[in-house]
C-alpha positions as CSV (number, residue, x, y, z in Angstrom):
1,X,157.5,79.9,135.4
2,X,154.4,79.6,138.0
3,X,153.3,83.2,138.0
4,X,153.8,83.9,134.7
5,X,151.6,81.4,133.8
6,X,149.3,83.1,136.1
7,X,149.5,86.6,134.6
8,X,149.5,85.4,131.5
9,X,146.4,83.9,131.6
10,X,144.6,86.9,133.8
11,X,145.6,89.3,130.7
12,X,144.0,86.9,128.6
13,X,141.2,86.9,130.5
14,X,141.1,90.9,130.8
15,X,141.0,91.5,126.7
16,X,138.0,88.5,126.7
17,X,136.2,90.8,129.0
18,X,136.9,94.5,127.7
19,X,133.5,95.7,127.0
20,X,132.0,96.3,123.4
21,X,132.9,99.6,122.1
22,X,130.2,100.4,119.9
23,X,131.8,103.0,116.7
24,X,129.7,106.4,117.2
25,X,126.8,107.3,114.7
26,X,126.9,109.9,112.0
27,X,123.9,111.5,110.9
28,X,123.3,112.3,107.7
29,X,119.9,114.4,105.9
30,X,119.0,114.9,102.4
31,X,117.2,114.2,99.5
32,X,116.7,110.6,98.2
33,X,117.1,110.6,94.3
34,X,117.2,106.7,94.1
35,X,115.5,103.6,95.3
36,X,115.6,99.9,95.0
37,X,114.4,96.6,97.2
38,X,116.7,96.4,100.1
39,X,118.5,100.8,100.0
40,X,118.9,103.9,98.1
41,X,120.8,106.7,97.4
42,X,120.9,110.1,99.7
43,X,122.0,113.0,98.3
44,X,122.7,115.7,100.9
45,X,124.0,118.7,98.7
46,X,127.7,117.7,99.0
47,X,127.6,114.2,97.8
48,X,125.8,111.3,98.0
49,X,125.1,108.3,99.7
50,X,124.9,104.9,98.9
51,X,122.5,103.8,102.0
52,X,121.6,100.1,103.2
53,X,118.6,100.1,104.1
54,X,117.8,96.0,105.2
55,X,117.4,95.9,108.7
56,X,114.8,98.6,108.6
57,X,112.5,97.4,105.5
58,X,114.0,94.7,104.5
59,X,113.3,94.0,100.6
60,X,110.2,96.4,101.0
61,X,112.7,100.0,101.1
62,X,109.9,101.9,97.9
63,X,107.2,101.3,100.4
64,X,108.5,103.8,103.1
65,X,110.7,105.5,101.1
66,X,109.6,108.0,97.4
67,X,112.3,109.8,94.9
68,X,112.2,113.5,96.6
69,X,111.5,112.6,100.4
70,X,113.6,114.4,102.4
71,X,114.7,112.3,104.9
72,X,117.4,112.1,108.4
73,X,119.0,108.9,108.6
74,X,121.6,107.6,111.3
75,X,124.0,105.1,111.2
76,X,127.5,103.9,110.8
77,X,129.9,103.2,107.5
78,X,130.3,99.6,105.6
79,X,133.0,99.9,103.0
80,X,131.7,101.5,100.8
81,X,127.6,101.5,102.1
82,X,126.2,103.8,104.6
83,X,123.7,100.9,107.3
84,X,120.5,103.1,108.3
85,X,120.0,102.4,111.9
86,X,117.2,105.0,111.4
87,X,115.5,106.9,109.1
88,X,113.3,109.9,109.5
89,X,111.3,111.4,106.7
90,X,111.1,115.6,107.2
91,X,109.2,116.3,103.8
92,X,107.6,113.9,101.9
93,X,107.1,114.3,98.1
94,X,103.8,115.3,97.3
95,X,102.6,114.7,94.3
96,X,102.3,117.1,92.3
97,X,105.8,118.8,92.4
98,X,108.5,119.4,89.8
99,X,109.9,116.6,90.6
100,X,112.9,117.1,88.1
101,X,113.7,119.5,90.6
102,X,113.2,117.9,92.7
103,X,115.9,115.1,92.3
104,X,118.9,116.0,91.0
105,X,119.0,114.1,88.2
106,X,120.4,116.8,86.4
107,X,123.8,117.2,88.4
108,X,124.5,113.4,88.5
109,X,124.1,113.1,84.7
110,X,121.8,111.2,84.9
111,X,118.2,111.5,82.0
112,X,114.3,112.6,83.9
113,X,112.0,111.8,81.5
114,X,107.8,112.3,82.3
115,X,104.9,110.1,80.3
116,X,101.4,108.7,81.2
117,X,102.1,104.6,81.4
118,X,100.6,102.5,78.3
119,X,101.4,100.0,79.1
120,X,102.7,97.3,82.3
121,X,104.8,93.7,83.1
122,X,106.2,92.3,85.3
123,X,109.8,93.8,85.9
124,X,109.4,97.3,83.6
125,X,106.8,99.3,81.5
126,X,106.0,101.3,78.5
127,X,106.0,104.8,79.1
128,X,104.5,108.0,76.1
129,X,106.7,110.9,76.7
130,X,104.5,112.9,73.8
131,X,107.3,112.1,71.3
132,X,108.4,108.4,71.7
133,X,107.5,105.6,73.8
134,X,109.8,104.6,76.2
135,X,110.6,101.2,77.5
136,X,111.4,101.4,81.0
137,X,112.9,98.3,82.8
138,X,112.2,99.1,86.5
139,X,113.5,95.9,88.2
140,X,115.9,98.0,90.3
141,X,113.4,99.0,92.3
142,X,109.8,97.0,92.1
143,X,111.4,93.4,91.2
144,X,109.0,91.8,89.3
145,X,106.5,93.7,91.2
146,X,105.6,96.5,89.2
147,X,101.8,95.7,88.5
148,X,101.7,96.7,92.3
149,X,103.2,100.0,91.9
150,X,102.6,101.4,88.4
151,X,99.3,101.8,86.8
152,X,98.3,101.6,83.1
153,X,97.3,105.5,82.4
154,X,99.6,107.1,85.8
155,X,101.1,109.9,84.6
156,X,104.8,109.4,86.2
157,X,108.5,111.4,86.2
158,X,111.0,108.9,86.2
159,X,115.0,109.4,86.3
160,X,117.9,106.9,84.6
161,X,120.0,106.7,82.0
162,X,119.4,104.6,78.2
163,X,120.9,101.0,78.7
164,X,120.9,100.3,74.4
165,X,117.5,100.4,73.7
166,X,115.8,100.0,77.6
167,X,115.8,102.8,80.1
168,X,117.3,101.5,83.0
169,X,115.3,103.3,86.0
170,X,116.5,104.7,89.4
171,X,113.2,106.7,90.5
172,X,109.6,106.8,89.9
173,X,107.5,109.3,90.7
174,X,104.8,111.4,90.8
175,X,102.4,109.3,90.1
176,X,98.5,111.0,89.5
177,X,96.4,108.0,88.5
178,X,93.2,109.5,86.5
179,X,90.5,109.0,89.2
180,X,87.5,108.8,85.9
181,X,86.5,105.8,85.0
182,X,85.5,106.9,81.5
183,X,88.9,109.2,81.2
184,X,90.6,105.9,82.1
185,X,88.0,104.2,79.2
186,X,88.8,106.3,77.2
187,X,92.3,106.2,77.3
188,X,92.7,102.5,76.9
189,X,90.5,103.4,73.6
190,X,92.9,105.7,72.6
191,X,96.5,103.3,73.9
192,X,95.1,100.7,72.0
193,X,93.9,102.4,67.9
194,X,97.7,104.6,69.1
195,X,99.6,101.6,69.2
196,X,97.6,99.4,66.7
197,X,96.3,97.4,69.8
198,X,92.2,95.6,70.0
199,X,90.2,97.0,73.5
200,X,88.3,95.4,74.4
201,X,84.8,96.0,77.2
202,X,83.3,93.1,79.1
203,X,82.2,91.6,82.8
204,X,84.7,89.1,84.1
205,X,82.9,85.4,84.5
206,X,86.2,83.4,85.8
207,X,89.4,83.3,86.5
208,X,92.6,81.5,86.9
209,X,96.5,81.6,87.7
210,X,97.5,83.5,84.6
211,X,94.5,84.5,83.2
212,X,90.5,85.2,82.8
213,X,87.9,85.0,80.8
214,X,86.3,87.9,80.3
215,X,82.6,88.5,78.4
216,X,82.4,91.1,76.2
217,X,77.9,91.0,75.2
218,X,79.0,89.4,72.1
219,X,81.3,86.5,72.6
220,X,83.3,85.1,75.3
221,X,87.4,85.8,75.1
222,X,90.3,84.2,76.2
223,X,92.2,86.5,77.8
224,X,96.3,85.7,78.7
225,X,97.3,88.4,81.4
226,X,100.8,86.5,82.1
227,X,103.0,89.7,81.0
228,X,100.6,91.3,83.5
229,X,100.7,89.8,86.4
230,X,102.2,86.3,85.7
231,X,100.8,83.1,88.1
232,X,99.0,85.9,90.3
233,X,95.8,87.6,88.2
234,X,93.2,86.7,91.3
235,X,94.9,89.3,93.2
236,X,94.2,92.2,90.2
237,X,90.9,90.7,89.1
238,X,87.6,89.3,89.9
239,X,84.9,87.6,88.7
240,X,82.5,89.9,88.0
241,X,85.2,92.5,88.1
242,X,84.1,95.6,84.7
243,X,87.5,96.1,82.5
244,X,88.6,97.7,79.6
245,X,91.9,95.4,78.3
246,X,94.0,95.9,75.2
247,X,96.4,93.3,73.0
248,X,95.8,91.2,70.7
249,X,94.9,88.0,69.6
250,X,97.2,84.8,69.4
251,X,95.3,82.5,67.8
252,X,92.1,81.8,69.6
253,X,93.6,83.6,73.1
254,X,94.4,87.5,74.1
255,X,97.4,88.3,74.9
256,X,96.7,91.6,77.4
257,X,99.2,94.4,77.1
258,X,97.2,96.4,79.6
259,X,93.6,95.6,81.8
260,X,91.9,98.4,83.6
261,X,89.0,98.3,86.0
262,X,85.8,100.1,84.8
263,X,84.0,99.4,87.9
């Protein structure tokens, strides 16, 4: 009995002392077809893989990976997802490329739209495709920080699907921001006039959390910018900036729908 007890303890110790055997890592190469805060979907040619990139990028995956990028990943399968241990960009998507061709939207039943951004708010924006204006939900991509990634006047291509009257964006790529401040001012005027909005240009003379005061030359206007920047207006607008805004008056305040820095 004594020897049997010793044998049992020895066997248990052997089980505990067994070295950790890691799973064999898998490598995939493909094209990124959708990106969100902590992951992305990779099309390898024969299938689409949902990749968890949180261990690498936390909630900031869109800062490192873009739709259309050709990448190689290594990691292991965890349930239906793939936990990425490393990500190497083989060929970064270049602005000006045919996004619709790079992103296999058609093969996955997604809708692809191209147009000019005419309004931006925390978790979405409005895209003018030329024949209509589409309200885009970008929360899955940027959370409440869409204004950090998309600006009024950007020409972009998006893929996704309609959900009621809104369009759920799975990817946003090919951003082409206008470099001419004159063109940007003209664009703001055009967007404002075409949608019945009021357009104002002036110099910022005071800024607070959710708004600022704009001196247009003949008057000072109190501007509410919460829909654009939430409580973080000072991160985007500074005293002395000369800007063009579009929107509408609400009582004595002006609700800004777009803010473009002129200088």
